[in-house]
C-alpha positions as a Markdown table, in Angstrom:
| # | Residue | x | y | z |
|---|---|---|---|---|
| 1 | Met | -13.6 | 4.3 | -17.1 |
| 2 | Glu | -9.9 | 4.9 | -16.9 |
| 3 | His | -7.1 | 6.1 | -14.6 |
| 4 | Asn | -5.4 | 9.3 | -15.1 |
| 5 | Leu | -1.7 | 9.8 | -14.3 |
| 6 | Ile | -1.1 | 13.3 | -13.2 |
| 7 | Phe | 2.4 | 14.6 | -13.4 |
| 8 | Glu | 1.4 | 17.9 | -12.1 |
| 9 | Gly | 2.6 | 20.5 | -14.6 |
| 10 | Leu | 5.1 | 18.1 | -16.2 |
| 11 | Glu | 3.3 | 18.1 | -19.6 |
| 12 | Gln | 3.1 | 21.9 | -19.5 |
| 13 | Asn | 6.2 | 22.9 | -17.6 |
| 14 | Met | 9.3 | 20.8 | -17.6 |
| 15 | Asp | 10.8 | 23.0 | -14.8 |
| 16 | Thr | 8.3 | 21.5 | -12.3 |
| 17 | Pro | 10.3 | 19.8 | -9.5 |
| 18 | Ile | 10.2 | 16.0 | -9.8 |
| 19 | Pro | 9.7 | 14.0 | -6.6 |
| 20 | Asp | 13.1 | 13.0 | -5.2 |
| 21 | Phe | 13.2 | 9.3 | -4.7 |
| 22 | Ala | 17.1 | 9.2 | -4.8 |
| 23 | Gly | 19.1 | 7.9 | -1.9 |
| 24 | Glu | 16.9 | 5.0 | -0.9 |
| 25 | Gly | 19.9 | 2.7 | -1.0 |
| 26 | Leu | 18.4 | 0.0 | -3.0 |
| 27 | Glu | 21.1 | -1.8 | -4.9 |
| 28 | Glu | 19.3 | -4.7 | -6.6 |
| 29 | Phe | 16.7 | -5.0 | -9.3 |
| 30 | Ala | 13.0 | -5.4 | -8.6 |
| 31 | Pro | 11.5 | -8.8 | -9.5 |
| 32 | Ser | 9.8 | -9.3 | -12.9 |
| 33 | Met | 6.2 | -8.2 | -13.2 |
| 34 | Glu | 5.0 | -11.8 | -12.9 |
| 35 | Val | 7.1 | -12.5 | -9.8 |
| 36 | Gln | 5.9 | -9.2 | -8.3 |
| 37 | Ala | 2.3 | -10.4 | -8.9 |
| 38 | Ala | 2.9 | -13.7 | -7.2 |
| 39 | Glu | 4.5 | -11.9 | -4.2 |
| 40 | Ile | 1.6 | -9.4 | -4.1 |
| 41 | Arg | -0.8 | -12.4 | -4.0 |
| 42 | Glu | 0.9 | -13.7 | -0.9 |
| 43 | Val | 0.8 | -10.3 | 1.0 |
| 44 | Phe | -2.8 | -9.7 | -0.2 |
| 45 | Met | -4.0 | -12.9 | 1.3 |
| 46 | Asp | -2.4 | -11.9 | 4.6 |
| 47 | Ile | -4.5 | -8.8 | 4.9 |
| 48 | Pro | -7.9 | -10.0 | 6.1 |
| 49 | Glu | -9.6 | -6.6 | 5.5 |
| 50 | Leu | -8.9 | -7.0 | 1.7 |
| 51 | Gln | -10.9 | -10.2 | 1.4 |
| 52 | Phe | -14.2 | -9.3 | -0.1 |
| 53 | Glu | -16.3 | -10.9 | 2.6 |
| 54 | Asn | -14.6 | -8.6 | 5.1 |
| 55 | Trp | -14.2 | -5.6 | 2.8 |
| 56 | Lys | -17.9 | -5.2 | 2.3 |
| 57 | Asn | -18.3 | -4.7 | 6.1 |
| 58 | Leu | -15.6 | -1.9 | 6.3 |
| 59 | Asp | -16.3 | 1.8 | 6.4 |
| 60 | Val | -14.5 | 4.1 | 4.0 |
| 61 | Ser | -11.6 | 5.0 | 6.5 |
| 62 | Glu | -11.0 | 1.3 | 7.2 |
| 63 | Arg | -10.9 | 0.6 | 3.5 |
| 64 | Val | -8.3 | 3.3 | 3.0 |
| 65 | Asp | -6.3 | 1.8 | 5.9 |
| 66 | Ala | -6.4 | -1.6 | 4.3 |
| 67 | Leu | -5.4 | -0.2 | 0.9 |
| 68 | Gln | -2.5 | 1.7 | 2.5 |
| 69 | Gln | -1.3 | -1.5 | 4.1 |
| 70 | Leu | -1.4 | -3.1 | 0.6 |
| 71 | Glu | 0.4 | -0.2 | -1.0 |
| 72 | Asn | 3.2 | -0.5 | 1.7 |
| 73 | Glu | 3.6 | -4.1 | 0.8 |
| 74 | Val | 3.5 | -3.6 | -2.9 |
| 75 | Ala | 6.1 | -0.9 | -2.7 |
| 76 | Glu | 8.5 | -3.1 | -0.8 |
| 77 | Ile | 8.1 | -5.9 | -3.4 |
| 78 | Ala | 8.7 | -3.4 | -6.2 |
| 79 | His | 11.8 | -1.8 | -4.4 |
| 80 | Arg | 10.3 | 1.6 | -4.4 |
| 81 | Pro | 9.1 | 4.0 | -1.6 |
| 82 | Ala | 5.5 | 3.6 | -0.5 |
| 83 | Leu | 3.1 | 6.5 | -1.3 |
| 84 | Gly | 0.2 | 7.6 | 0.8 |
| 85 | Ile | -3.3 | 6.6 | -0.4 |
| 86 | Glu | -5.8 | 9.5 | -0.4 |
| 87 | Leu | -9.4 | 10.0 | -1.6 |
| 88 | Glu | -10.6 | 12.9 | -3.7 |
| 89 | Thr | -13.7 | 13.7 | -5.6 |
| 90 | Leu | -12.6 | 13.3 | -9.2 |
| 91 | Glu | -14.3 | 14.1 | -12.5 |
| 92 | Pro | -16.5 | 11.4 | -14.0 |
| 93 | Gly | -14.6 | 8.6 | -15.6 |
| 94 | Val | -11.4 | 9.2 | -13.6 |
| 95 | Leu | -10.8 | 6.4 | -11.1 |
| 96 | Gly | -7.5 | 7.7 | -9.7 |
| 97 | Tyr | -4.2 | 9.2 | -10.3 |
| 98 | Cys | -0.6 | 9.2 | -9.1 |
| 99 | Asn | 1.5 | 12.4 | -9.0 |
| 100 | Gly | 4.7 | 10.9 | -7.6 |
| 101 | Asp | 3.9 | 12.0 | -4.0 |
| 102 | Lys | 0.6 | 10.1 | -3.5 |
| 103 | Ile | -1.9 | 7.7 | -5.0 |
| 104 | Val | -5.4 | 9.2 | -5.2 |
| 105 | Ile | -8.5 | 7.1 | -5.6 |
| 106 | Ser | -11.9 | 8.5 | -6.5 |
| 107 | Asp | -14.0 | 8.7 | -3.4 |
| 108 | Ser | -16.9 | 7.4 | -5.4 |
| 109 | Leu | -15.2 | 4.0 | -5.7 |
| 110 | Leu | -14.9 | 3.3 | -2.0 |
| 111 | Gly | -18.5 | 3.6 | -1.0 |
| 112 | Ile | -19.7 | 1.0 | -3.4 |
| 113 | Asp | -19.1 | -2.7 | -2.7 |
| 114 | Gly | -19.5 | -3.6 | -6.4 |
| 115 | Met | -16.5 | -1.5 | -7.2 |
| 116 | Tyr | -14.1 | -3.8 | -5.2 |
| 117 | Arg | -12.3 | -4.9 | -8.4 |
| 118 | Glu | -12.0 | -1.4 | -9.7 |
| 119 | Val | -10.5 | -0.1 | -6.4 |
| 120 | Leu | -7.9 | -2.8 | -6.5 |
| 121 | Asp | -7.2 | -2.2 | -10.1 |
| 122 | Thr | -6.7 | 1.5 | -9.4 |
| 123 | Val | -4.3 | 0.9 | -6.5 |
| 124 | Phe | -2.2 | -1.5 | -8.6 |
| 125 | His | -2.3 | 0.7 | -11.7 |
| 126 | Glu | -1.4 | 3.9 | -9.9 |
| 127 | Gly | 1.3 | 2.0 | -7.9 |
| 128 | Arg | 2.9 | 1.0 | -11.2 |
| 129 | His | 3.0 | 4.7 | -12.1 |
| 130 | Ala | 4.8 | 5.2 | -8.8 |
| 131 | Tyr | 7.3 | 2.5 | -9.9 |
| 132 | Gln | 7.8 | 4.3 | -13.2 |
| 133 | Phe | 8.5 | 7.6 | -11.3 |
| 134 | His | 11.0 | 5.8 | -9.1 |
| 135 | Asn | 12.8 | 4.3 | -12.0 |
| 136 | Leu | 13.0 | 7.6 | -13.9 |
| 137 | Tyr | 13.6 | 10.1 | -11.2 |
| 138 | Gly | 15.0 | 8.1 | -8.3 |
| 139 | Glu | 16.8 | 4.8 | -8.6 |
| 140 | Gln | 16.4 | 2.4 | -11.5 |
| 141 | Val | 15.3 | -0.9 | -10.1 |
| 142 | Glu | 13.7 | -2.2 | -13.3 |
| 143 | Lys | 16.0 | -4.6 | -15.1 |
| 144 | Asn | 14.4 | -4.0 | -18.6 |
| 145 | Glu | 16.3 | -1.0 | -19.9 |
| 146 | Val | 14.1 | -0.8 | -23.0 |
| 147 | Leu | 11.0 | -0.5 | -20.9 |
| 148 | Val | 12.5 | 2.2 | -18.8 |
| 149 | Glu | 13.6 | 4.1 | -21.9 |
| 150 | Ser | 10.0 | 3.9 | -23.3 |
| 151 | Trp | 8.8 | 5.5 | -20.1 |
| 152 | Arg | 11.5 | 8.2 | -20.3 |
| 153 | Asp | 10.6 | 8.9 | -24.0 |
| 154 | Asn | 6.9 | 9.1 | -23.0 |
| 155 | Phe | 7.5 | 11.7 | -20.4 |
| 156 | Glu | 10.5 | 13.6 | -21.6 |
| 157 | Lys | 10.4 | 13.5 | -25.4 |
| 158 | Leu | 6.8 | 12.9 | -26.4 |
| 159 | Gly | 5.2 | 14.4 | -23.3 |
| 160 | Tyr | 2.5 | 12.8 | -21.2 |
| 161 | Glu | -0.9 | 12.8 | -23.0 |
| 162 | Ser | -3.7 | 13.2 | -20.5 |
| 163 | Gly | -6.4 | 12.8 | -23.1 |
| 164 | Asp | -9.7 | 14.6 | -23.5 |
| 165 | Trp | -12.0 | 13.3 | -20.7 |
| 166 | Ala | -15.0 | 15.0 | -22.1 |
| 167 | Ile | -15.2 | 12.6 | -25.1 |
| 168 | Phe | -13.8 | 9.2 | -24.5 |
| 169 | Lys | -13.7 | 8.0 | -28.1 |
| 170 | Asp | -11.7 | 10.8 | -29.6 |
| 171 | Ile | -8.1 | 10.8 | -30.7 |
| 172 | Gly | -6.9 | 12.4 | -27.4 |
| 173 | Phe | -8.2 | 9.4 | -25.4 |
| 174 | Leu | -6.6 | 6.9 | -27.8 |
| 175 | Arg | -3.3 | 8.8 | -27.4 |
| 176 | Tyr | -3.7 | 8.7 | -23.6 |
| 177 | Lys | -4.6 | 5.0 | -23.6 |
| 178 | Asn | -1.8 | 3.9 | -25.9 |
| 179 | Gln | 1.2 | 5.7 | -24.5 |
| 180 | Pro | 3.9 | 3.4 | -23.0 |
| 181 | Val | 3.3 | 4.4 | -19.3 |
| 182 | Glu | -0.4 | 3.6 | -19.5 |
| 183 | Val | 0.0 | 0.4 | -21.4 |
| 184 | Asp | 2.5 | -0.8 | -18.9 |
| 185 | Ala | 0.4 | 0.3 | -15.9 |
| 186 | Arg | -2.7 | -1.5 | -17.3 |
| 187 | Ala | -0.6 | -4.6 | -18.0 |
| 188 | Phe | 0.7 | -4.7 | -14.5 |
| 189 | Ala | -2.7 | -4.3 | -12.9 |
| 190 | Asn | -4.1 | -7.0 | -15.1 |
| 191 | Val | -1.3 | -9.4 | -14.2 |
| 192 | Val | -1.8 | -8.8 | -10.5 |
| 193 | Leu | -5.6 | -9.1 | -10.7 |
| 194 | Ser | -5.2 | -12.3 | -12.7 |
| 195 | Glu | -2.9 | -13.7 | -10.1 |
| 196 | Leu | -5.4 | -12.8 | -7.4 |
| 197 | Asn | -8.2 | -14.4 | -9.5 |
| 198 | Ile | -10.3 | -11.2 | -9.1 |
């Protein structure tokens, strides 16, 4: 199962308006990925609803509220605007997406206690896409210029490859999985989950 970044229409129509993150007034760089992960661990531990022993007793709306609280904290750490967390029924194999305005999680993930890790992975992965958006179309807060340029090349020169979700092992899926924005988002989520020991 994978995540799907949806830049609505971006891969088909470069005239599509990009979310305007400009004017947030942030003048310093965001911490490194590893420092962000350590800071996320601290705020994560301060949200009781996110601890698995409590999480498994929450209803879906309470889970969304807890994830929104986490997204708000993660966004502050990453020096980017927080996005709303929403649920949608997504096609099989798609866990979530970010379109620059919101983070969407597959509603099928939140009803299953055993998908706890996948839910958190999705929030961190899609939140990293929000960070990429902010750096490219708002204010650059990522210190690593080479990394930011790889994201820019991915979106603006190569185009975002959404892959072929019908057949996961085909070349389309490999192109999706190996593009810079997806490699970076997976790496970020893995670093955070490792820091959380989940």
